[in-house]
N, CA, C, O and the ligand as a Tripos MOL2 file, in Angstrom:
@<TRIPOS>MOLECULE
protein
  233   231    59     0     0
PROTEIN
NO_CHARGES

@<TRIPOS>ATOM
      1 N         -54.7460  295.6870   88.9350 N.3       1 MET1
      2 CA        -53.4480  296.2240   88.5150 C.3       1 MET1
      3 C         -52.8340  297.0290   89.6590 C.2       1 MET1
      4 O         -53.4830  297.8980   90.2410 O.2       1 MET1
      5 N         -51.5850  296.7300   89.9680 N.am      2 VAL2
      6 CA        -50.8910  297.5150   90.9870 C.3       2 VAL2
      7 C         -50.1750  298.6710   90.2930 C.2       2 VAL2
      8 O         -49.3900  298.4700   89.3660 O.2       2 VAL2
      9 N         -50.4590  299.8690   90.7570 N.am      3 MET3
     10 CA        -49.8240  301.0420   90.1870 C.3       3 MET3
     11 C         -48.7050  301.5090   91.1090 C.2       3 MET3
     12 O         -48.7680  301.3380   92.3260 O.2       3 MET3
     13 N         -47.6870  302.0950   90.5080 N.am      4 LYS4
     14 CA        -46.5430  302.5560   91.2970 C.3       4 LYS4
     15 C         -46.1450  303.9600   90.8910 C.2       4 LYS4
     16 O         -46.1840  304.3290   89.7170 O.2       4 LYS4
     17 N         -45.7650  304.7240   91.8870 N.am      5 LEU5
     18 CA        -45.1750  306.0360   91.6320 C.3       5 LEU5
     19 C         -43.8290  306.0760   92.3260 C.2       5 LEU5
     20 O         -43.7440  305.8400   93.5320 O.2       5 LEU5
     21 N         -42.7850  306.3690   91.5830 N.am      6 VAL6
     22 CA        -41.4500  306.4380   92.1590 C.3       6 VAL6
     23 C         -41.1770  307.8760   92.5710 C.2       6 VAL6
     24 O         -41.2400  308.7990   91.7590 O.2       6 VAL6
     25 N         -40.8740  308.0390   93.8370 N.am      7 CYS7
     26 CA        -40.6830  309.3820   94.3890 C.3       7 CYS7
     27 C         -39.6170  310.1590   93.6110 C.2       7 CYS7
     28 O         -39.7680  311.3540   93.3590 O.2       7 CYS7
     29 N         -38.5590  309.4780   93.2420 N.am      8 LYS8
     30 CA        -37.4540  310.0740   92.5020 C.3       8 LYS8
     31 C         -37.9250  310.7720   91.2180 C.2       8 LYS8
     32 O         -37.3660  311.7870   90.8020 O.2       8 LYS8
     33 N         -38.9550  310.2060   90.6110 N.am      9 ASP9
     34 CA        -39.4620  310.7840   89.3680 C.3       9 ASP9
     35 C         -40.0970  312.1520   89.5770 C.2       9 ASP9
     36 O         -40.3700  312.8740   88.6180 O.2       9 ASP9
     37 N         -40.3300  312.4990   90.8370 N.am     10 TYR10
     38 CA        -41.0080  313.7650   91.0990 C.3      10 TYR10
     39 C         -40.1020  314.7630   91.8110 C.2      10 TYR10
     40 O         -40.5520  315.6420   92.5460 O.2      10 TYR10
     41 N         -38.8170  314.5880   91.5630 N.am     11 GLY11
     42 CA        -37.8730  315.6230   91.9710 C.3      11 GLY11
     43 C         -37.2010  315.4170   93.3190 C.2      11 GLY11
     44 O         -36.4940  316.3010   93.8030 O.2      11 GLY11
     45 N         -37.4170  314.2470   93.9330 N.am     12 HIS12
     46 CA        -36.7760  314.0210   95.2210 C.3      12 HIS12
     47 C         -35.6700  312.9780   95.0980 C.2      12 HIS12
     48 O         -35.7570  312.0400   94.3060 O.2      12 HIS12
     49 N         -34.6310  313.1690   95.9030 N.am     13 ASP13
     50 CA        -33.5650  312.1870   95.9500 C.3      13 ASP13
     51 C         -33.9820  311.1220   96.9530 C.2      13 ASP13
     52 O         -33.5440  311.1280   98.1030 O.2      13 ASP13
     53 N         -34.8230  310.2210   96.5080 N.am     14 CYS14
     54 CA        -35.5280  309.3380   97.4230 C.3      14 CYS14
     55 C         -35.9230  308.0580   96.6980 C.2      14 CYS14
     56 O         -36.3750  308.0950   95.5540 O.2      14 CYS14
     57 N         -35.7470  306.9270   97.3770 N.am     15 GLU15
     58 CA        -36.0180  305.6440   96.7340 C.3      15 GLU15
     59 C         -37.4330  305.1250   96.9880 C.2      15 GLU15
     60 O         -37.7760  304.0120   96.5900 O.2      15 GLU15
     61 N         -38.2410  305.9360   97.6490 N.am     16 PHE16
     62 CA        -39.5800  305.4760   97.9920 C.3      16 PHE16
     63 C         -40.4220  305.2060   96.7500 C.2      16 PHE16
     64 O         -40.4040  305.9660   95.7820 O.2      16 PHE16
     65 N         -41.1590  304.1000   96.8100 N.am     17 ILE17
     66 CA        -42.1000  303.7920   95.7400 C.3      17 ILE17
     67 C         -43.4840  303.6200   96.3590 C.2      17 ILE17
     68 O         -43.6960  302.7470   97.2010 O.2      17 ILE17
     69 N         -44.4130  304.4560   95.9360 N.am     18 ALA18
     70 CA        -45.7800  304.3380   96.4190 C.3      18 ALA18
     71 C         -46.5110  303.3300   95.5430 C.2      18 ALA18
     72 O         -46.3880  303.3450   94.3180 O.2      18 ALA18
     73 N         -47.2740  302.4550   96.1910 N.am     19 GLU19
     74 CA        -48.0480  301.4840   95.4300 C.3      19 GLU19
     75 C         -49.5100  301.5820   95.7900 C.2      19 GLU19
     76 O         -49.8720  301.9970   96.8910 O.2      19 GLU19
     77 N         -50.3410  301.1970   94.8510 N.am     20 GLY20
     78 CA        -51.7660  301.2110   95.1330 C.3      20 GLY20
     79 C         -52.5190  300.3410   94.1450 C.2      20 GLY20
     80 O         -52.1110  300.1830   92.9950 O.2      20 GLY20
     81 N         -53.6170  299.7840   94.6110 N.am     21 GLU21
     82 CA        -54.4560  298.9390   93.7570 C.3      21 GLU21
     83 C         -55.3710  299.7800   92.8840 C.2      21 GLU21
     84 O         -55.9000  299.3100   91.8770 O.2      21 GLU21
     85 N         -55.5490  301.0260   93.2860 N.am     22 ASN22
     86 CA        -56.4350  301.9080   92.5250 C.3      22 ASN22
     87 C         -55.9700  303.3510   92.7050 C.2      22 ASN22
     88 O         -55.0680  303.6420   93.4900 O.2      22 ASN22
     89 N         -56.6030  304.2260   91.9690 N.am     23 VAL23
     90 CA        -56.1620  305.6290   91.9600 C.3      23 VAL23
     91 C         -56.1960  306.2370   93.3600 C.2      23 VAL23
     92 O         -55.2490  306.9040   93.7760 O.2      23 VAL23
     93 N         -57.2790  306.0060   94.0780 N.am     24 GLU24
     94 CA        -57.4070  306.5970   95.4160 C.3      24 GLU24
     95 C         -56.2840  306.1400   96.3500 C.2      24 GLU24
     96 O         -55.7040  306.9270   97.0980 O.2      24 GLU24
     97 N         -56.0020  304.8370   96.2780 N.am     25 GLU25
     98 CA        -55.0120  304.2760   97.1840 C.3      25 GLU25
     99 C         -53.6140  304.8290   96.8950 C.2      25 GLU25
    100 O         -52.8750  305.1910   97.8110 O.2      25 GLU25
    101 N         -53.2730  304.8870   95.6350 N.am     26 ILE26
    102 CA        -51.9220  305.3640   95.3140 C.3      26 ILE26
    103 C         -51.8060  306.8610   95.5730 C.2      26 ILE26
    104 O         -50.7480  307.3300   95.9940 O.2      26 ILE26
    105 N         -52.8580  307.6080   95.3340 N.am     27 MET27
    106 CA        -52.8810  309.0320   95.6690 C.3      27 MET27
    107 C         -52.6000  309.2340   97.1480 C.2      27 MET27
    108 O         -51.8100  310.0920   97.5400 O.2      27 MET27
    109 N         -53.2640  308.4260   97.9520 N.am     28 LYS28
    110 CA        -53.1380  308.5390   99.4040 C.3      28 LYS28
    111 C         -51.7190  308.1900   99.8510 C.2      28 LYS28
    112 O         -51.1240  308.8960  100.6660 O.2      28 LYS28
    113 N         -51.1860  307.1000   99.3130 N.am     29 ASN29
    114 CA        -49.8520  306.6570   99.7200 C.3      29 ASN29
    115 C         -48.7670  307.6400   99.3030 C.2      29 ASN29
    116 O         -47.8680  307.9580  100.0820 O.2      29 ASN29
    117 N         -48.8610  308.1120   98.0790 N.am     30 PHE30
    118 CA        -47.8460  309.0360   97.6010 C.3      30 PHE30
    119 C         -47.9680  310.3900   98.2950 C.2      30 PHE30
    120 O         -46.9660  311.0010   98.6660 O.2      30 PHE30
    121 N         -49.1870  310.8430   98.4610 N.am     31 GLY31
    122 CA        -49.4170  312.1290   99.1160 C.3      31 GLY31
    123 C         -48.9300  312.1340  100.5540 C.2      31 GLY31
    124 O         -48.3140  313.0970  101.0120 O.2      31 GLY31
    125 N         -49.2080  311.0590  101.2520 N.am     32 LYS32
    126 CA        -48.8040  310.9320  102.6460 C.3      32 LYS32
    127 C         -47.2810  310.9150  102.7700 C.2      32 LYS32
    128 O         -46.7070  311.5990  103.6170 O.2      32 LYS32
    129 N         -46.6480  310.1380  101.9270 N.am     33 HIS33
    130 CA        -45.1930  310.0640  101.9450 C.3      33 HIS33
    131 C         -44.5640  311.4260  101.6480 C.2      33 HIS33
    132 O         -43.6580  311.8690  102.3540 O.2      33 HIS33
    133 N         -45.0430  312.0680  100.6210 N.am     34 SER34
    134 CA        -44.4760  313.3480  100.2240 C.3      34 SER34
    135 C         -44.6310  314.3880  101.3360 C.2      34 SER34
    136 O         -43.7110  315.1510  101.6280 O.2      34 SER34
    137 N         -45.7890  314.3970  101.9300 N.am     35 ASP35
    138 CA        -46.0670  315.3300  103.0160 C.3      35 ASP35
    139 C         -45.1720  315.0500  104.2250 C.2      35 ASP35
    140 O         -44.5480  315.9570  104.7760 O.2      35 ASP35
    141 N         -45.1230  313.7920  104.6230 N.am     36 GLU36
    142 CA        -44.3850  313.4400  105.8400 C.3      36 GLU36
    143 C         -42.8710  313.4610  105.6710 C.2      36 GLU36
    144 O         -42.1510  313.8820  106.5770 O.2      36 GLU36
    145 N         -42.3890  313.0150  104.5280 N.am     37 GLU37
    146 CA        -40.9470  312.9000  104.3320 C.3      37 GLU37
    147 C         -40.3210  314.1330  103.7100 C.2      37 GLU37
    148 O         -39.1580  314.4370  103.9750 O.2      37 GLU37
    149 N         -41.0610  314.8360  102.8990 N.am     38 HIS38
    150 CA        -40.4770  315.9550  102.1680 C.3      38 HIS38
    151 C         -41.1510  317.2920  102.4750 C.2      38 HIS38
    152 O         -40.7610  318.3280  101.9360 O.2      38 HIS38
    153 N         -42.1450  317.2640  103.3260 N.am     39 GLY39
    154 CA        -42.8340  318.4960  103.6610 C.3      39 GLY39
    155 C         -43.5030  319.1410  102.4610 C.2      39 GLY39
    156 O         -43.7120  320.3530  102.4090 O.2      39 GLY39
    157 N         -43.8280  318.2940  101.5050 N.am     40 LEU40
    158 CA        -44.4580  318.8050  100.2880 C.3      40 LEU40
    159 C         -45.8640  318.2280  100.1790 C.2      40 LEU40
    160 O         -46.0560  317.0250  100.0040 O.2      40 LEU40
    161 N         -46.8230  319.1110  100.2870 N.am     41 TRP41
    162 CA        -48.2060  318.6660  100.2830 C.3      41 TRP41
    163 C         -48.8220  318.8460   98.9010 C.2      41 TRP41
    164 O         -48.7540  319.9230   98.3090 O.2      41 TRP41
    165 N         -49.4240  317.7740   98.4000 N.am     42 TYR42
    166 CA        -50.1310  317.8470   97.1250 C.3      42 TYR42
    167 C         -51.6230  317.8460   97.3780 C.2      42 TYR42
    168 O         -52.1150  317.1020   98.2260 O.2      42 TYR42
    169 N         -52.3390  318.6700   96.6500 N.am     43 SER43
    170 CA        -53.7970  318.6270   96.7360 C.3      43 SER43
    171 C         -54.2880  317.3390   96.0660 C.2      43 SER43
    172 O         -53.5720  316.7330   95.2690 O.2      43 SER43
    173 N         -55.5000  316.9350   96.3920 N.am     44 ASP44
    174 CA        -56.0780  315.7500   95.7550 C.3      44 ASP44
    175 C         -56.0620  315.8940   94.2380 C.2      44 ASP44
    176 O         -55.8170  314.9380   93.5010 O.2      44 ASP44
    177 N         -56.3310  317.1130   93.8000 N.am     45 GLU45
    178 CA        -56.3810  317.3620   92.3610 C.3      45 GLU45
    179 C         -55.0020  317.1340   91.7220 C.2      45 GLU45
    180 O         -54.8990  316.5360   90.6520 O.2      45 GLU45
    181 N         -53.9580  317.6130   92.3840 N.am     46 SER46
    182 CA        -52.5970  317.4170   91.8660 C.3      46 SER46
    183 C         -52.2090  315.9500   91.8620 C.2      46 SER46
    184 O         -51.6040  315.4580   90.9100 O.2      46 SER46
    185 N         -52.5610  315.2600   92.9300 N.am     47 LEU47
    186 CA        -52.2250  313.8410   93.0300 C.3      47 LEU47
    187 C         -52.9170  313.0510   91.9230 C.2      47 LEU47
    188 O         -52.3310  312.1690   91.2960 O.2      47 LEU47
    189 N         -54.1630  313.3920   91.7100 N.am     48 LYS48
    190 CA        -54.9330  312.7180   90.6790 C.3      48 LYS48
    191 C         -54.2800  312.9510   89.3150 C.2      48 LYS48
    192 O         -54.1740  312.0410   88.4930 O.2      48 LYS48
    193 N         -53.8480  314.1870   89.1000 N.am     49 GLN49
    194 CA        -53.1870  314.5500   87.8480 C.3      49 GLN49
    195 C         -51.9200  313.7270   87.6340 C.2      49 GLN49
    196 O         -51.6560  313.2450   86.5320 O.2      49 GLN49
    197 N         -51.1530  313.5770   88.6910 N.am     50 ILE50
    198 CA        -49.9060  312.8150   88.6260 C.3      50 ILE50
    199 C         -50.1880  311.3660   88.2110 C.2      50 ILE50
    200 O         -49.5240  310.8190   87.3310 O.2      50 ILE50
    201 N         -51.1740  310.7660   88.8550 N.am     51 VAL51
    202 CA        -51.5220  309.3760   88.5410 C.3      51 VAL51
    203 C         -52.0850  309.2690   87.1280 C.2      51 VAL51
    204 O         -51.7470  308.3520   86.3790 O.2      51 VAL51
    205 N         -52.9340  310.2070   86.7790 N.am     52 GLN52
    206 CA        -53.5460  310.1700   85.4490 C.3      52 GLN52
    207 C         -52.4990  310.3470   84.3580 C.2      52 GLN52
    208 O         -52.5550  309.6750   83.3280 O.2      52 GLN52
    209 N         -51.5460  311.2450   84.5770 N.am     53 ASN53
    210 CA        -50.4920  311.4670   83.5940 C.3      53 ASN53
    211 C         -49.6460  310.2160   83.4070 C.2      53 ASN53
    212 O         -49.2950  309.8470   82.2860 O.2      53 ASN53
    213 N         -49.3280  309.5750   84.5150 N.am     54 LYS54
    214 CA        -48.4620  308.4030   84.4200 C.3      54 LYS54
    215 C         -49.1700  307.2290   83.7600 C.2      54 LYS54
    216 O         -48.5760  306.4970   82.9680 O.2      54 LYS54
    217 N         -50.4390  307.0580   84.0920 N.am     55 TYR55
    218 CA        -51.1370  305.8640   83.6020 C.3      55 TYR55
    219 C         -52.1500  306.1480   82.5040 C.2      55 TYR55
    220 O         -52.9180  305.2740   82.1030 O.2      55 TYR55
    221 N         -52.1370  307.3810   82.0300 N.am     56 ASN56
    222 CA        -53.0340  307.7150   80.9320 C.3      56 ASN56
    223 C         -54.4800  307.3890   81.2070 C.2      56 ASN56
    224 O         -55.1980  306.8980   80.3350 O.2      56 ASN56
    225 N         -54.9050  307.6670   82.4270 N.am     57 ILE57
    226 CA        -56.2900  307.4280   82.7970 C.3      57 ILE57
    227 C         -57.0900  308.6650   82.4250 C.2      57 ILE57
    228 O         -56.6950  309.7920   82.7250 O.2      57 ILE57
    229 N         -58.1820  308.4460   81.7900 N.am     58 LYS58
    230 CA        -59.0090  309.5920   81.4030 C.3      58 LYS58
    231 C         -60.0830  309.8430   82.4560 C.2      58 LYS58
    232 O         -60.8830  310.7670   82.3130 O.2      58 LYS58
    233 ZN        -39.7330  310.4550   98.8820 Zn       59 ZN59
@<TRIPOS>BOND
     1     1     2 1
     2     2     3 1
     3     3     4 2
     4     3     5 am
     5     5     6 1
     6     6     7 1
     7     7     8 2
     8     7     9 am
     9     9    10 1
    10    10    11 1
    11    11    12 2
    12    11    13 am
    13    13    14 1
    14    14    15 1
    15    15    16 2
    16    15    17 am
    17    17    18 1
    18    18    19 1
    19    19    20 2
    20    19    21 am
    21    21    22 1
    22    22    23 1
    23    23    24 2
    24    23    25 am
    25    25    26 1
    26    26    27 1
    27    27    28 2
    28    27    29 am
    29    29    30 1
    30    30    31 1
    31    31    32 2
    32    31    33 am
    33    33    34 1
    34    34    35 1
    35    35    36 2
    36    35    37 am
    37    37    38 1
    38    38    39 1
    39    39    40 2
    40    39    41 am
    41    41    42 1
    42    42    43 1
    43    43    44 2
    44    43    45 am
    45    45    46 1
    46    46    47 1
    47    47    48 2
    48    47    49 am
    49    49    50 1
    50    50    51 1
    51    51    52 2
    52    51    53 am
    53    53    54 1
    54    54    55 1
    55    55    56 2
    56    55    57 am
    57    57    58 1
    58    58    59 1
    59    59    60 2
    60    59    61 am
    61    61    62 1
    62    62    63 1
    63    63    64 2
    64    63    65 am
    65    65    66 1
    66    66    67 1
    67    67    68 2
    68    67    69 am
    69    69    70 1
    70    70    71 1
    71    71    72 2
    72    71    73 am
    73    73    74 1
    74    74    75 1
    75    75    76 2
    76    75    77 am
    77    77    78 1
    78    78    79 1
    79    79    80 2
    80    79    81 am
    81    81    82 1
    82    82    83 1
    83    83    84 2
    84    83    85 am
    85    85    86 1
    86    86    87 1
    87    87    88 2
    88    87    89 am
    89    89    90 1
    90    90    91 1
    91    91    92 2
    92    91    93 am
    93    93    94 1
    94    94    95 1
    95    95    96 2
    96    95    97 am
    97    97    98 1
    98    98    99 1
    99    99   100 2
   100    99   101 am
   101   101   102 1
   102   102   103 1
   103   103   104 2
   104   103   105 am
   105   105   106 1
   106   106   107 1
   107   107   108 2
   108   107   109 am
   109   109   110 1
   110   110   111 1
   111   111   112 2
   112   111   113 am
   113   113   114 1
   114   114   115 1
   115   115   116 2
   116   115   117 am
   117   117   118 1
   118   118   119 1
   119   119   120 2
   120   119   121 am
   121   121   122 1
   122   122   123 1
   123   123   124 2
   124   123   125 am
   125   125   126 1
   126   126   127 1
   127   127   128 2
   128   127   129 am
   129   129   130 1
   130   130   131 1
   131   131   132 2
   132   131   133 am
   133   133   134 1
   134   134   135 1
   135   135   136 2
   136   135   137 am
   137   137   138 1
   138   138   139 1
   139   139   140 2
   140   139   141 am
   141   141   142 1
   142   142   143 1
   143   143   144 2
   144   143   145 am
   145   145   146 1
   146   146   147 1
   147   147   148 2
   148   147   149 am
   149   149   150 1
   150   150   151 1
   151   151   152 2
   152   151   153 am
   153   153   154 1
   154   154   155 1
   155   155   156 2
   156   155   157 am
   157   157   158 1
   158   158   159 1
   159   159   160 2
   160   159   161 am
   161   161   162 1
   162   162   163 1
   163   163   164 2
   164   163   165 am
   165   165   166 1
   166   166   167 1
   167   167   168 2
   168   167   169 am
   169   169   170 1
   170   170   171 1
   171   171   172 2
   172   171   173 am
   173   173   174 1
   174   174   175 1
   175   175   176 2
   176   175   177 am
   177   177   178 1
   178   178   179 1
   179   179   180 2
   180   179   181 am
   181   181   182 1
   182   182   183 1
   183   183   184 2
   184   183   185 am
   185   185   186 1
   186   186   187 1
   187   187   188 2
   188   187   189 am
   189   189   190 1
   190   190   191 1
   191   191   192 2
   192   191   193 am
   193   193   194 1
   194   194   195 1
   195   195   196 2
   196   195   197 am
   197   197   198 1
   198   198   199 1
   199   199   200 2
   200   199   201 am
   201   201   202 1
   202   202   203 1
   203   203   204 2
   204   203   205 am
   205   205   206 1
   206   206   207 1
   207   207   208 2
   208   207   209 am
   209   209   210 1
   210   210   211 1
   211   211   212 2
   212   211   213 am
   213   213   214 1
   214   214   215 1
   215   215   216 2
   216   215   217 am
   217   217   218 1
   218   218   219 1
   219   219   220 2
   220   219   221 am
   221   221   222 1
   222   222   223 1
   223   223   224 2
   224   223   225 am
   225   225   226 1
   226   226   227 1
   227   227   228 2
   228   227   229 am
   229   229   230 1
   230   230   231 1
   231   231   232 2
@<TRIPOS>SUBSTRUCTURE
     1 MET1         2 RESIDUE 1 A MET
     2 VAL2         6 RESIDUE 1 A VAL
     3 MET3        10 RESIDUE 1 A MET
     4 LYS4        14 RESIDUE 1 A LYS
     5 LEU5        18 RESIDUE 1 A LEU
     6 VAL6        22 RESIDUE 1 A VAL
     7 CYS7        26 RESIDUE 1 A CYS
     8 LYS8        30 RESIDUE 1 A LYS
     9 ASP9        34 RESIDUE 1 A ASP
    10 TYR10       38 RESIDUE 1 A TYR
    11 GLY11       42 RESIDUE 1 A GLY
    12 HIS12       46 RESIDUE 1 A HIS
    13 ASP13       50 RESIDUE 1 A ASP
    14 CYS14       54 RESIDUE 1 A CYS
    15 GLU15       58 RESIDUE 1 A GLU
    16 PHE16       62 RESIDUE 1 A PHE
    17 ILE17       66 RESIDUE 1 A ILE
    18 ALA18       70 RESIDUE 1 A ALA
    19 GLU19       74 RESIDUE 1 A GLU
    20 GLY20       78 RESIDUE 1 A GLY
    21 GLU21       82 RESIDUE 1 A GLU
    22 ASN22       86 RESIDUE 1 A ASN
    23 VAL23       90 RESIDUE 1 A VAL
    24 GLU24       94 RESIDUE 1 A GLU
    25 GLU25       98 RESIDUE 1 A GLU
    26 ILE26      102 RESIDUE 1 A ILE
    27 MET27      106 RESIDUE 1 A MET
    28 LYS28      110 RESIDUE 1 A LYS
    29 ASN29      114 RESIDUE 1 A ASN
    30 PHE30      118 RESIDUE 1 A PHE
    31 GLY31      122 RESIDUE 1 A GLY
    32 LYS32      126 RESIDUE 1 A LYS
    33 HIS33      130 RESIDUE 1 A HIS
    34 SER34      134 RESIDUE 1 A SER
    35 ASP35      138 RESIDUE 1 A ASP
    36 GLU36      142 RESIDUE 1 A GLU
    37 GLU37      146 RESIDUE 1 A GLU
    38 HIS38      150 RESIDUE 1 A HIS
    39 GLY39      154 RESIDUE 1 A GLY
    40 LEU40      158 RESIDUE 1 A LEU
    41 TRP41      162 RESIDUE 1 A TRP
    42 TYR42      166 RESIDUE 1 A TYR
    43 SER43      170 RESIDUE 1 A SER
    44 ASP44      174 RESIDUE 1 A ASP
    45 GLU45      178 RESIDUE 1 A GLU
    46 SER46      182 RESIDUE 1 A SER
    47 LEU47      186 RESIDUE 1 A LEU
    48 LYS48      190 RESIDUE 1 A LYS
    49 GLN49      194 RESIDUE 1 A GLN
    50 ILE50      198 RESIDUE 1 A ILE
    51 VAL51      202 RESIDUE 1 A VAL
    52 GLN52      206 RESIDUE 1 A GLN
    53 ASN53      210 RESIDUE 1 A ASN
    54 LYS54      214 RESIDUE 1 A LYS
    55 TYR55      218 RESIDUE 1 A TYR
    56 ASN56      222 RESIDUE 1 A ASN
    57 ILE57      226 RESIDUE 1 A ILE
    58 LYS58      230 RESIDUE 1 A LYS
    59 ZN59       233 GROUP 0 **** ****
C-alpha cells in the first residue's frame, strides 16, 4: 500500500505530497521535506503520530 501525506493538510501553503511504501519511508520523506522546505522539524515520534492518525495504524 502506498501511503500519502499532503503537506497542505499540515498547515503549509504547499502542494507537496510525501509518499511511502511503509511507515518509516513516509515518515522520512515527509520529515525531510518539512525540515528542508519549511524549516519545521518533526521528531520521529511526531511523524509516527501523524502517519498513525491518518491511517489508523495501531
Ligand atoms: Zn511543504
